[in-house]
Every structure is written in C-alpha cells, then in structure tokens.
C-alpha positions as CSV (number, residue, x, y, z in Angstrom):
1,M,138.9,87.6,115.1
2,T,136.1,89.9,116.2
3,I,133.0,90.5,114.1
4,D,131.2,93.7,114.8
5,I,127.5,93.3,114.1
6,Q,125.4,96.5,114.1
7,K,121.8,95.8,115.0
8,R,119.0,98.1,113.6
9,S,117.0,99.9,116.2
10,P,113.5,98.2,116.5
11,H,112.0,101.7,117.0
12,P,110.7,103.2,113.7
13,L,111.8,106.7,114.6
14,P,112.8,109.3,112.0
15,E,116.5,110.3,111.8
16,E,116.6,114.0,112.7
17,I,118.6,116.3,110.5
18,L,117.2,119.4,112.2
19,S,115.2,119.9,115.3
20,P,111.5,120.4,114.7
21,E,111.9,124.0,115.9
22,D,114.8,124.7,113.4
23,A,112.9,123.0,110.6
24,E,110.0,125.3,111.3
25,R,112.3,128.3,110.8
26,A,114.2,126.9,107.9
27,D,114.1,128.8,104.6
28,G,113.4,127.3,101.2
29,I,111.9,123.9,100.4
30,R,111.8,121.5,103.4
31,V,112.1,117.9,102.3
32,V,111.4,114.8,104.3
33,L,113.2,111.8,102.7
34,A,112.1,108.2,103.1
35,D,114.2,105.4,101.7
36,T,115.2,101.9,102.8
37,Q,118.8,102.3,101.6
38,A,121.0,104.4,103.8
39,I,123.6,105.0,101.1
40,Y,120.8,106.4,98.9
41,R,119.6,108.8,101.6
42,V,123.2,110.0,102.0
43,G,123.5,110.6,98.3
44,I,120.2,112.6,98.1
45,R,121.3,114.7,101.0
46,K,124.6,115.6,99.3
47,I,122.7,116.5,96.1
48,F,120.5,118.9,98.0
49,A,123.2,120.2,100.3
50,V,124.7,122.3,97.5
51,E,121.4,124.0,96.8
52,D,120.5,127.1,98.7
53,D,116.8,126.7,98.5
54,I,116.4,122.9,99.4
55,R,116.9,121.4,102.8
56,V,116.4,117.8,104.0
57,I,114.9,118.3,107.5
58,A,114.3,114.6,108.4
59,Q,114.8,111.1,106.9
60,A,113.4,107.7,107.6
61,E,114.0,104.1,106.5
62,N,110.4,102.8,106.6
63,C,106.8,104.0,106.5
64,A,106.5,104.1,110.3
65,G,109.4,106.4,110.5
66,L,108.1,108.6,107.7
67,L,104.7,109.0,109.4
68,A,106.5,109.8,112.7
69,A,108.6,112.4,110.9
70,L,105.5,114.0,109.4
71,E,104.0,114.4,112.8
72,R,107.0,116.4,114.0
73,Y,108.3,118.2,110.9
74,P,106.6,120.8,108.6
75,A,107.4,119.2,105.2
76,D,106.9,120.9,101.9
77,V,107.9,117.9,99.8
78,V,108.1,114.2,100.7
79,L,110.5,112.2,98.6
80,L,109.5,108.5,99.0
81,E,110.9,105.2,97.7
82,G,108.2,103.4,95.8
83,S,108.8,100.0,97.4
84,L,107.7,101.5,100.7
85,I,104.1,101.8,99.4
86,A,104.0,98.8,97.2
87,S,102.3,96.4,99.6
88,T,99.6,98.7,100.9
89,G,97.2,101.3,99.5
90,E,96.8,103.1,102.8
91,T,100.2,104.8,103.0
92,I,99.5,107.6,100.6
93,P,96.2,108.6,102.2
94,E,97.8,108.5,105.6
95,I,100.7,110.7,104.4
96,M,98.3,113.2,103.1
97,R,96.3,113.1,106.2
98,R,99.3,113.9,108.4
99,A,100.8,116.4,106.0
100,P,98.0,117.9,103.9
101,D,100.2,120.7,102.5
102,A,103.1,118.4,101.5
103,K,103.6,117.4,97.9
104,L,104.6,113.8,97.3
105,I,107.2,112.5,94.9
106,V,107.6,108.7,94.4
107,Q,110.8,107.1,93.1
108,V,110.4,103.8,91.3
109,M,112.8,101.2,89.9
110,E,110.5,100.3,87.0
111,T,107.6,102.0,85.4
112,S,104.4,100.3,84.4
113,E,101.2,101.8,83.1
114,S,98.9,100.6,85.8
115,N,101.2,101.6,88.6
116,I,102.0,105.1,87.3
117,V,98.3,105.9,86.6
118,D,97.3,104.7,90.0
119,L,100.0,106.9,91.7
120,Y,98.8,110.0,89.9
121,R,95.2,109.2,90.6
122,R,96.0,108.9,94.4
123,G,97.4,112.4,94.4
124,V,101.2,111.9,93.9
125,R,102.7,115.0,92.2
126,G,105.6,113.3,90.6
127,V,106.8,109.8,89.7
128,I,110.5,109.6,88.9
129,S,113.1,107.0,88.3
130,R,115.6,106.1,91.0
131,S,118.3,106.7,88.4
132,I,117.2,110.3,87.7
133,P,120.2,112.7,87.1
134,P,120.8,115.0,90.1
135,D,120.0,118.2,88.1
136,L,116.6,116.8,87.1
137,L,115.9,115.7,90.6
138,V,116.5,119.3,91.9
139,R,114.3,120.7,89.1
140,C,111.6,118.2,89.9
141,V,111.6,119.2,93.6
142,R,111.4,122.9,92.8
143,K,108.6,122.5,90.3
144,I,106.5,120.4,92.6
145,A,107.1,122.6,95.6
146,L,105.6,125.4,93.5
147,G,102.4,123.3,93.0
148,E,103.2,121.9,89.6
149,T,103.0,118.2,88.5
150,W,106.1,116.4,87.2
151,I,105.2,113.9,84.6
152,D,107.0,112.6,81.5
153,N,105.6,112.1,78.0
154,Q,105.0,108.4,78.4
155,S,103.2,108.9,81.7
156,I,101.0,111.6,80.1
157,S,100.0,109.2,77.4
158,W,99.1,106.5,80.0
159,V,97.1,108.9,82.1
160,I,95.2,110.3,79.2
161,E,94.4,106.8,77.9
162,A,93.2,105.7,81.4
163,Y,90.8,108.6,81.6
164,R,89.5,108.0,78.1
165,A,88.9,104.4,78.9
166,Q,87.1,105.4,82.1
167,A,84.9,107.9,80.2
168,N,84.1,105.2,77.6
169,Q,83.1,102.8,80.4
170,L,80.8,105.5,81.9
171,T,79.0,106.0,78.6
172,N,79.0,102.5,77.2
173,P,76.6,100.1,79.0
174,R,78.2,97.1,77.3
175,L,81.4,97.8,79.2
176,Q,79.8,98.1,82.6
177,P,80.9,95.3,85.0
178,R,78.7,92.3,85.6
179,L,77.1,92.2,89.0
180,T,75.6,89.1,90.7
181,P,72.1,89.2,92.0
182,K,73.4,89.1,95.6
183,E,75.7,92.1,94.9
184,L,72.7,94.0,93.4
185,E,70.7,93.2,96.4
186,I,73.4,94.5,98.8
187,M,73.7,97.6,96.6
188,T,70.0,98.2,96.9
189,C,70.3,98.0,100.7
190,V,73.2,100.5,100.7
191,T,71.3,103.1,98.7
192,Q,68.4,102.7,101.2
193,G,70.8,103.8,103.9
194,K,71.0,100.5,105.7
195,R,74.1,99.6,107.8
196,N,76.1,96.5,107.3
197,K,74.6,94.9,110.4
198,E,71.1,95.6,109.1
199,I,71.9,94.2,105.6
200,A,73.4,91.1,107.2
201,Y,70.2,90.5,109.3
202,Q,68.0,91.0,106.2
203,L,70.0,88.6,104.1
204,G,70.5,86.0,106.9
205,T,74.3,86.2,106.9
206,S,77.1,87.8,108.9
207,E,78.4,91.4,108.9
208,Q,81.8,90.2,107.8
209,V,80.3,88.5,104.7
210,I,78.6,91.8,103.8
211,K,81.9,93.6,104.2
212,N,83.6,91.1,101.9
213,Y,80.8,91.6,99.3
214,L,81.2,95.4,99.5
215,R,84.9,95.1,98.8
216,K,84.2,93.1,95.7
217,I,81.6,95.5,94.6
218,Y,83.9,98.5,95.1
219,D,86.7,96.8,93.1
220,K,84.3,95.9,90.2
221,L,82.9,99.4,90.0
222,G,86.0,101.4,90.8
223,V,84.6,103.2,93.8
224,S,86.1,103.6,97.2
225,D,83.2,104.0,99.7
226,R,79.4,103.8,100.2
227,L,78.8,107.3,99.0
228,E,80.6,106.8,95.7
229,L,78.7,103.5,95.3
230,A,75.4,105.2,95.7
231,L,76.4,108.0,93.2
232,Y,77.5,105.3,90.7
233,C,74.2,103.6,91.0
234,L,72.3,106.8,90.4
235,H,74.5,107.8,87.5
236,H,74.1,104.5,85.7
237,Q,70.6,103.7,86.9
238,I,71.8,100.3,87.8
239,L,69.1,99.6,90.4
240,K,66.4,101.0,88.1
241,Q,67.4,98.6,85.4
242,Q,67.4,95.8,87.9
243,A,63.9,96.7,89.0
244,L,62.7,96.6,85.4
245,T,64.3,93.2,85.0
246,V,62.6,91.9,88.1
247,A,59.2,93.4,86.9
248,T,59.3,91.1,83.9
249,A,59.7,88.1,86.2
250,R,57.1,88.8,88.9
251,P,54.0,91.0,89.1
252,D,55.0,92.8,92.3
253,P,58.4,94.4,91.8
254,M,60.4,96.1,94.6
255,P,60.2,99.8,94.0
256,T,63.4,101.8,93.5
257,P,63.8,104.2,96.4
258,A,63.2,107.9,95.5
259,V,65.7,109.2,98.0
260,T,69.2,107.8,98.6
261,T,70.7,108.1,102.1
262,I,74.2,106.9,102.9
263,R,75.1,105.8,106.4
264,R,78.5,104.6,107.6
265,A,78.8,100.9,108.2
C-alpha cells in the first residue's frame, strides 16, 4: 500500500489567481482572500465567481502570504480569517501600511464584545460570521468597497457602550487608572522629552526596564505611544496633580514643565 503525503510549501507565498498586471487591469472589486482552510477559500471563490463586479485576485493561507500578496496586488478589499490576527496586534496596522486603500473585512467564529469593539477601533470596516449566507457576504463586500461600514445591531450597541464608557472615564477622575510613583516619574520624564536611555540613567536602571514600564503605562491609560501619553497627561493634568501632592509633602516641589516635547525612544 502506498500512502501519498503532500507536504506544504515552507514558503509563505500568495497563491496567484491573476498575474499582478492582470489584477491591475481587472474591473470591479478586487479581493485578496486570506484563510487557513483551503476548502473555505475555494468556496469563497465560487461565491464571487458568479458575480460580475467581484474578483478574487490572490489568496493566502497565512499572514505572511497575505502581506506578500498585498505587496504585489492592488486590493480593494481584504477578506481575512479572524484567527490569523488573534495572536498579534501588529497584523492589522501592517496590512493598512502595505495596502492603505484596501478595506478590511474580518471573519470570526464567535463574537465577543471586547474583540468586536477592538477590531472596529483598529480600522476594520466589517466583522462577519464565518457562517454568513453567500448573498449577505456579497452585499457586505460591495458596501465596504464603496466606503461604508458593515456592522450588525449587536455590534453597534457594543461600540456605542464602549465609547460611552471611554467618555465617562475621561470626565470622571474617580475612574482614572491608578499609577505608581515610579510610573508617574517616568511619565514626567517622557513629557520633558527625555529618551528611554536618558530616563534609565536618571532612575538608575536599564533601558529595557523603562520600556517595560512604558508598556504597562500605555495599557493602563489606553494610549499607544509617547505622543498620546503626553496628550493624555495634559488633558487630565495628571502631572500637575502629582506636583501638588508632592508640594504638600516637601517644601521644594519639582515644577511641572511648561512645554511638552516628545522624542522617540
């Protein structure tokens, strides 16, 4: 008895449907499809094959293949399996960097409030179930290609509640996150324009420790970089409040800087 074992190619290249030149000239909505299941990719292609205005121009089975496809093909819509981005927060920004004009649709097995809200906040235009009926999938692609957002009633409620909670946190000091003295000290250095290396030298620690602290601070405050951190501090007057607290404990408080300068680490 002979067993035929097919090995997957170790190279994460996209599977070409059209040549990049033909894709450039293709009419209608150009879709790049990324999904780990070959049978699902075949099914999606068959759904779109009967539509005159939708064309799958490339497909991939992993993130590396998708990113490679976006380097070669002019996509209008990216249809992406949600599990491909579940383990990293860098995939969506990288997709948008490589294909800034493409609209992203994410297919998910299960919906949860935190996941759905996070996807829309990161710029995804539509979140759909993997069991979506074919006619709704076609409508979704067409709507999103026109620049609209595809969102169901439950997701609308989740997104609205998330922004209400965020607005409440911005205006209610009782709900602001608690920061340690060390974190406040590092934030002061950041708003003074100091680099991680300079902060580490001032505090007598390593640059990696400062990076770790900054990641914790970003997570607590819901910001993504040094600029957002500085703007958050200014908006909430965190460092001003800290200076007033210190003033009650010692006669010579550290003044709050009048000008905030942000420099990259």
